[in-house]
N, C-alpha and C positions, 0 to 999 in steps of 0.2 A: 741697462746692459749688465750681464753677469759674467765675470771672468773667474774661472776656478782652475786649479791644477791639482791633480792627484799624483802622488809619487809613491813608489813601492817602499817597503820596509816598514810594516805596521808596528814594529817593535818600538819605534819612537813614540807613536801615539799611545801604545799600551803602557810604556814607562811613565809618560806624562799623566795618564789617567790614574795609574796606581799611586803616583805621588800625590795627586790631588785628593784621592780618597783617604790616603794616610793622613794628610794634613787636616782634613775635615774631622778625622777621628782622633786627632791629637796623638798620633803615633810616636814611636821613639825617635830620637835624633839627638841633635846637639842641645846644649843648655838652653832652657827657655822653651822647650817643646818644638823648636824648629826642626824641619825635616830636611835632610841632605838629599838632594836630587842628583842622581848620576844618569846622565844621558848617554845611551850607547853611541859609540863612535863607529861609523861605517867605514869599511875599507874602500879605497879608491876603485872606481870602475876601470876595468882593464881593456885597453884598446886592442883591436885586431884588424888585420888586413883581409880583404876579400880573397877567398880561396878560388883560384882559377879565374874564369871570366864569365860574362853573362850567359854565353852559350852553354857553358858547363853547368851553370845553375839551372837552366831550363830542364835539363835531363834529371837533375837531382830532386826537383820538386814536382815532377810529372805525376806522382801518385798521391798527392795530398788528399786526405779524406774530404768528401763532400765539396770539393773545390775543382773548378776548371780554370787553369791558367791559360790566358789567351795570348800573352806575349811576355817576353823578357828582353828588354831593350837596353842597349848601351847608350847612355846619355853623356855626351862629351862635356867637358868643363866649359862653362860660359853659355851653354844652351839656355839655362835658366839664370836669372839674375835677381838679386835681392838688394834694393837700394843702390843699384849700379854696380854691385860686386858680383863677380862670377861665382856661381855655385859649382863646387868641384865635381869631377867625373863621378858618376854613380850608375847603378843598374835600376831600371824601373820594371817592376813586376805588376802586370795587370791581370785581373780575372774576376770571378764571381763565385759565390757559395750558395748552396741550397736552392737551385732553380726550381720553380713550381708555378702552377697556375692558381690564381686567387679565386675566391668565391665570386668575384666580379668578372671572371673570365679573362683577366689580364695576366700577362707574364710577370713574375716577380723573381728577384734574386738579390743577393747582397753583393753589389759591385764594389771593387776595391782597387787600390794601387799601393804598392810598397816601394819606397825608394831607399836603396842600399848604397851608401858611400863606399868608395874603394878603400878609404882609410877611415875606419869606424871607431868611434870613441867608446864603444861598449854599452851604449845607452839606446833605449827604444822609446819613441815618442808617438803616441796615438793621437792624431789630430782630430779634434771634434769640430764639426762644421756647423754653420749657422742656418737660420731659417728653419725649414722643415726637411733639410737635407735634400735627397732626390738627385744628386749629381756627385760624381767623384771629383772633388776639388783637388787641384795639384798639391801634392804632399810636400810643401815647403816647410811645414812645421812651424807656422806662425806663432810667435810667443807673446803677442799682444804689444800694445804701446807703439804701434807703427812699424812699417816694414824695414827696420834697420838691420835686422838679422833674422835668423830662423834656425830651427833645430837641424834641418838638413845641411845648411851652410856650416853649422858647428860640428857636423860629423855624426849626428844621430841617424839611426834607421827610422824612417817615418812611414806610418800607415794612415791612409785616408780612405773613407768609404762613403757610399750613398745611403747607408743605414737601412738598406733593404727595399728600396723602391725607386722608381724613376719619375722625374718631374717635380717641380718646385711648388706644387699645390698640395692641399690636404685630401685630395681624392682617394689616396691610398687608404685612408681611414675606414673605408668600407670593408676592407679585408682584415679580419681579426689578427692573423699572423703578421701582417704588415705593421699593424699598430704595435704589436709586441716587439718586433725587430727594431722599429723606430724608438720605442721606449727604452729598451735595454738589451734585448736578446742579440742584436747584431754585434754589439761589443763583445758579449760573452762568446760568440761563435768565431769572430775574427781574431781575437787575442791569441788563442793557442795556435791557430794557423799561421799568424804573422811570426810568432816566436819560433815555429818550426822552420819557416823560411829563413829566418835569421840564423838559426843553428846550421842549416845547410850552407848558407853563404859564408859564415865565418868560423864554423867549427865549435861554436859555443853559444850559450844562451845570453841574453842581455843581463848585465849586472844591475842595471837600474831601468825601471819601466815607468813612464810618465803618461798621463792623459791631460790634455789641456785644450781649452777653447773659450770662445766668447759667446754670449747669448745662448743659443741652443747648444753650442759646444760646451759652454759652462754647465748647462743642465746635464749633458752626457757625463761630464767629469764628476759632478756631485753624485750622480746615480752610480757611476762606476766605483767611486770611493766607498759607497755604501754596500754595493752588491759584490764587488770583486776586489776586496782589500788585499788579498794575497797575490793578486796578479799585477797590481800597480802600487 
């Protein structure tokens, strides 16, 4: 099992890499050739309250590019539970992106849901799902290590998707675009859409963006860290 997390702010990785390169080259520093490493300190993520209500949001996101929003639902506190604890009130946005017919004659689209807490902590969590995807798993934002908590419970905005196909088998591999979406393109398409929804809901972009998951979700996280380092 693979468990990986990708978090935004590539400056930390860049600073560490630069320091390692300097150390290998015996660069300047304190006595004895040691290199002083200064790690950038990130400012705290800024919380924000949901603007208006779920019905208001439905109108504000009606014109998202290449996206069909099927519902915006108010989810009452306690409707979902994590380890017996009530998940706070939030809005659930469901929809799909880039509908098309595959070369196998089957319908394809990137199905998703976004869960937006009324009291948001300023962070975005993209939930990577296991197996071969194929279904939109409830966006609790599982953090691994057992269901003791989760990103949604902690106040993150959470995105979950089916990665561009329906069904938990590998039949979608017949279609080249479905393979690309499953491999990495669904994440690249979903990310700006989700952040646009977050902007509409709270009046600001997320201060921190994370991608996490186990097994196939870990694969998604590693590829996202490689291909979309500025987004997460």
